[in-house]
C-alpha beads as a LAMMPS data file, in Angstrom:
LAMMPS data file: protein, C-alpha beads

82 atoms
81 bonds

1 atom types
1 bond types

-500.0 500.0 xlo xhi
-500.0 500.0 ylo yhi
-500.0 500.0 zlo zhi

Masses

1 110.0

Atoms # bond

1 1 1 -205.944 433.471 -262.541
2 1 1 -203.705 436.606 -261.925
3 1 1 -199.843 436.654 -261.862
4 1 1 -197.444 435.879 -264.572
5 1 1 -198.072 432.591 -266.426
6 1 1 -195.210 429.971 -265.298
7 1 1 -193.679 427.196 -266.926
8 1 1 -195.676 423.821 -266.344
9 1 1 -193.845 420.727 -265.064
10 1 1 -196.658 418.211 -265.512
11 1 1 -198.659 416.861 -268.375
12 1 1 -202.290 417.350 -267.138
13 1 1 -204.380 419.604 -269.376
14 1 1 -205.792 422.822 -267.393
15 1 1 -203.517 422.208 -264.532
16 1 1 -200.943 424.918 -263.556
17 1 1 -197.806 423.450 -261.971
18 1 1 -194.643 424.937 -260.395
19 1 1 -191.521 423.124 -259.256
20 1 1 -190.887 424.468 -255.718
21 1 1 -188.536 423.438 -252.774
22 1 1 -189.478 422.416 -249.519
23 1 1 -187.915 424.426 -246.707
24 1 1 -186.086 422.070 -244.277
25 1 1 -185.321 423.347 -240.760
26 1 1 -184.019 421.776 -237.672
27 1 1 -186.330 422.319 -234.594
28 1 1 -184.881 423.633 -231.396
29 1 1 -185.206 422.359 -227.693
30 1 1 -185.065 418.725 -226.831
31 1 1 -185.482 417.423 -230.415
32 1 1 -183.270 414.612 -231.574
33 1 1 -180.387 415.300 -233.983
34 1 1 -181.753 413.661 -237.141
35 1 1 -185.318 415.635 -236.630
36 1 1 -186.468 417.950 -239.263
37 1 1 -189.320 420.081 -239.967
38 1 1 -190.547 421.017 -243.369
39 1 1 -192.681 423.809 -244.905
40 1 1 -193.809 424.710 -248.196
41 1 1 -194.007 428.167 -249.639
42 1 1 -197.355 428.484 -251.988
43 1 1 -197.311 430.883 -255.020
44 1 1 -199.733 433.925 -253.665
45 1 1 -201.765 433.568 -256.732
46 1 1 -202.849 430.289 -256.093
47 1 1 -204.090 431.237 -252.458
48 1 1 -206.086 433.763 -254.049
49 1 1 -207.554 431.580 -256.591
50 1 1 -208.560 429.332 -253.442
51 1 1 -210.647 432.481 -252.230
52 1 1 -208.020 432.758 -249.255
53 1 1 -206.865 435.873 -247.557
54 1 1 -204.073 436.356 -244.865
55 1 1 -206.844 436.576 -242.149
56 1 1 -208.613 433.343 -243.333
57 1 1 -205.923 430.900 -244.413
58 1 1 -206.600 427.407 -242.752
59 1 1 -206.218 424.490 -245.237
60 1 1 -206.932 420.874 -245.320
61 1 1 -204.037 419.083 -246.544
62 1 1 -204.245 415.602 -247.736
63 1 1 -201.856 412.600 -248.806
64 1 1 -203.388 410.419 -251.623
65 1 1 -203.733 406.704 -251.310
66 1 1 -200.442 405.988 -253.608
67 1 1 -198.239 408.399 -251.429
68 1 1 -197.469 410.569 -254.309
69 1 1 -199.656 413.544 -254.202
70 1 1 -200.035 416.295 -251.500
71 1 1 -203.640 417.994 -251.955
72 1 1 -203.997 421.265 -250.370
73 1 1 -207.771 422.806 -250.040
74 1 1 -208.955 425.550 -248.626
75 1 1 -210.719 424.666 -245.061
76 1 1 -213.630 426.866 -245.808
77 1 1 -214.618 425.315 -249.070
78 1 1 -213.707 421.507 -247.871
79 1 1 -216.750 419.253 -247.389
80 1 1 -214.905 416.372 -245.971
81 1 1 -215.856 416.935 -242.289
82 1 1 -212.466 418.154 -241.049

Bonds

1 1 1 2
2 1 2 3
3 1 3 4
4 1 4 5
5 1 5 6
6 1 6 7
7 1 7 8
8 1 8 9
9 1 9 10
10 1 10 11
11 1 11 12
12 1 12 13
13 1 13 14
14 1 14 15
15 1 15 16
16 1 16 17
17 1 17 18
18 1 18 19
19 1 19 20
20 1 20 21
21 1 21 22
22 1 22 23
23 1 23 24
24 1 24 25
25 1 25 26
26 1 26 27
27 1 27 28
28 1 28 29
29 1 29 30
30 1 30 31
31 1 31 32
32 1 32 33
33 1 33 34
34 1 34 35
35 1 35 36
36 1 36 37
37 1 37 38
38 1 38 39
39 1 39 40
40 1 40 41
41 1 41 42
42 1 42 43
43 1 43 44
44 1 44 45
45 1 45 46
46 1 46 47
47 1 47 48
48 1 48 49
49 1 49 50
50 1 50 51
51 1 51 52
52 1 52 53
53 1 53 54
54 1 54 55
55 1 55 56
56 1 56 57
57 1 57 58
58 1 58 59
59 1 59 60
60 1 60 61
61 1 61 62
62 1 62 63
63 1 63 64
64 1 64 65
65 1 65 66
66 1 66 67
67 1 67 68
68 1 68 69
69 1 69 70
70 1 70 71
71 1 71 72
72 1 72 73
73 1 73 74
74 1 74 75
75 1 75 76
76 1 76 77
77 1 77 78
78 1 78 79
79 1 79 80
80 1 80 81
81 1 81 82
């Protein structure tokens, strides 16, 4: 993978991990006061590793059964029928 090596935060071998922050925002319009939307900025090197470009940037996002991991896959590489 291109780019600078980063400090790993996990224990799984062969997996690059980074500690990232969610971007929280208040929606506008008639949304309730306690309503938030969240975004996550993914490292560019990871996007390129998935074979994605700025023009082809659709992903499939899954939450595992335990609710402890979010899995992001390129939509063009996904075979789960979505």
